[in-house]
C-alpha positions as a printed Julia matrix, in Angstrom:
176×3 Matrix{Float64}:
 -12.45   31.93  53.12
 -13.1    30.55  49.64
 -16.53   29.02  49.16
 -16.69   25.36  50.1
 -13.59   25.33  52.31
 -13.72   24.2   55.9
 -11.92   26.82  57.91
 -11.88   28.42  61.31
 -15.63   28.83  61.26
 -16.61   25.93  63.48
 -16.62   23.32  60.73
 -19.3    24.96  58.62
 -19.01   24.67  54.87
 -20.18   27.83  53.15
 -21.72   27.83  49.67
 -22.63   30.75  47.48
 -25.85   29.13  46.19
 -28.32   26.48  47.21
 -27.48   24.59  44.02
 -23.8    24.31  44.92
 -24.72   23.05  48.4
 -27.09   20.44  46.97
 -24.48   19.37  44.43
 -21.97   18.89  47.25
 -24.49   16.82  49.21
 -25.13   14.54  46.22
 -21.39   14.08  45.62
 -20.8    13.38  49.32
 -23.56   10.74  49.4
 -21.92    9.0   46.43
 -18.35    9.09  47.81
 -18.79    8.69  51.58
 -17.36    5.5   53.11
 -19.5     2.4   52.74
 -19.97    0.04  55.66
 -20.41   -3.69  55.42
 -22.28   -6.0   57.74
 -20.15   -7.84  60.28
 -21.12  -11.21  61.71
 -21.43  -11.29  65.49
 -19.57  -13.85  67.56
 -21.92  -16.72  68.32
 -21.96  -15.73  72.01
 -23.12  -12.18  71.25
 -26.71  -11.13  70.8
 -27.71   -8.34  68.48
 -29.41   -5.43  70.27
 -33.17   -5.24  70.07
 -34.31   -2.95  67.27
 -35.19    0.54  68.4
 -38.77    1.41  67.44
 -39.14    4.31  65.06
 -40.47    7.53  66.49
 -44.09    7.89  65.39
 -44.77   10.7   62.96
 -46.52   13.74  64.33
 -50.26   13.87  63.63
 -49.96   17.5   62.54
 -47.19   16.79  60.04
 -47.64   18.93  56.95
 -45.99   17.5   53.85
 -46.49   20.59  51.7
 -43.31   22.25  50.42
 -41.66   24.65  52.82
 -40.91   28.16  51.63
 -37.34   29.3   51.89
 -35.58   32.58  51.57
 -32.0    33.7   51.33
 -30.68   35.15  54.58
 -27.35   36.53  55.68
 -25.98   35.73  59.11
 -23.45   37.88  60.88
 -21.62   36.65  63.93
 -19.02   38.14  66.19
 -15.56   36.81  65.62
 -13.8    36.2   68.9
 -10.06   35.94  69.26
  -9.81   32.34  70.49
  -6.09   32.84  71.09
  -6.92   35.28  73.91
  -9.37   32.84  75.5
  -6.85   29.98  75.3
  -4.17   32.23  76.82
  -6.41   33.14  79.78
  -7.3    29.47  80.38
  -3.61   28.54  80.18
  -2.65   31.25  82.7
  -5.19   29.79  85.15
  -4.37   26.16  84.38
  -8.05   25.66  83.46
  -9.12   26.42  87.05
 -12.26   28.48  87.58
 -11.32   31.96  88.81
 -14.43   31.95  91.0
 -14.41   28.52  92.69
 -11.09   26.95  91.65
 -12.74   23.88  90.1
 -11.08   22.23  87.11
 -12.68   19.51  85.03
 -10.25   16.63  84.45
 -10.88   14.72  81.25
 -10.15   11.01  80.82
  -7.35   11.75  78.37
  -5.45   13.7   81.02
  -6.35   17.14  79.7
  -8.44   19.59  81.67
 -11.38   21.74  80.59
 -12.6    25.23  81.38
 -14.48   27.99  79.59
 -13.64   31.6   78.81
 -16.27   34.17  79.75
 -16.43   37.76  78.5
 -17.42   39.76  81.57
 -18.95   42.5   79.44
 -20.5    40.41  76.66
 -19.37   41.06  73.12
 -22.75   40.87  71.44
 -26.2    42.35  71.71
 -26.45   45.69  73.43
 -23.3    45.14  75.48
 -20.52   45.7   72.89
 -17.76   44.49  75.22
 -14.2    44.43  73.91
 -12.4    41.18  73.1
  -9.39   41.8   75.37
  -7.83   39.74  78.18
  -8.97   42.21  80.86
 -12.58   41.34  79.9
 -12.14   37.55  80.01
 -12.4    35.16  82.95
 -11.49   31.48  83.08
 -14.51   29.74  84.62
 -16.19   26.36  85.09
 -19.35   25.69  83.02
 -21.65   26.34  86.0
 -20.22   29.77  86.72
 -20.14   30.53  82.99
 -23.9    29.98  82.74
 -24.53   32.05  85.88
 -22.39   34.88  84.56
 -24.03   34.77  81.12
 -27.42   35.33  82.77
 -26.12   37.89  85.3
 -27.33   35.51  88.04
 -24.3    36.1   90.29
 -22.29   39.14  91.26
 -18.57   39.35  90.74
 -16.32   40.35  93.63
 -12.84   41.26  92.39
 -11.36   40.61  95.84
 -12.56   36.98  95.73
 -11.42   36.16  92.18
  -8.39   33.94  91.79
  -5.93   36.28  90.1
  -2.82   35.55  88.1
  -0.37   38.48  88.05
   0.0    38.09  84.27
  -3.78   38.36  83.76
  -5.28   41.61  85.01
  -9.08   41.74  85.21
 -10.61   45.12  84.42
 -12.67   46.59  87.24
 -14.8    48.51  84.73
 -15.97   45.18  83.27
 -16.8    43.81  86.72
 -18.75   47.01  87.45
 -20.57   46.64  84.13
 -21.52   43.06  85.0
 -22.65   43.9   88.54
 -24.86   46.76  87.33
 -26.81   44.15  85.36
 -26.88   41.56  88.15
 -30.37   40.02  88.3
 -30.29   38.68  91.87
 -32.2    39.84  94.91
 -31.04   43.26  96.01
């Protein structure tokens, strides 16, 4: 993406130099919306002021060194994750739970059975993705539970790869 554009990168704005980032921040501070004070209805009371957090006694006000770094991150195909969640109607494939949001939508998470990053190098394919609730997602991320293919809620359009389940279970951290 061109520098300074907000794109499919989680809302981050990327700059080529620190100077261009600082220039953007100054411009934003000058052009951001201004708010004006509003009088409260005579029956309303203003909230009590929140006390400021005291400064740390070990606060060091000397300038902080900085260095240029490059960050690399894995790019996931969010279309695949959305497709898997759609096929399962946002129901966890392990427990069947679906989070209902107030706006009528539902929520679930997509989990890569063989993780993409680190030492795992799992593929970003539908056979390696499960639709899960947040609790099971955390347990799977930490290999805290085993996966049993016979107990997973399966959609015929979404095959789950046994080799990924085997990979996960070989790293299972529970009591043997």
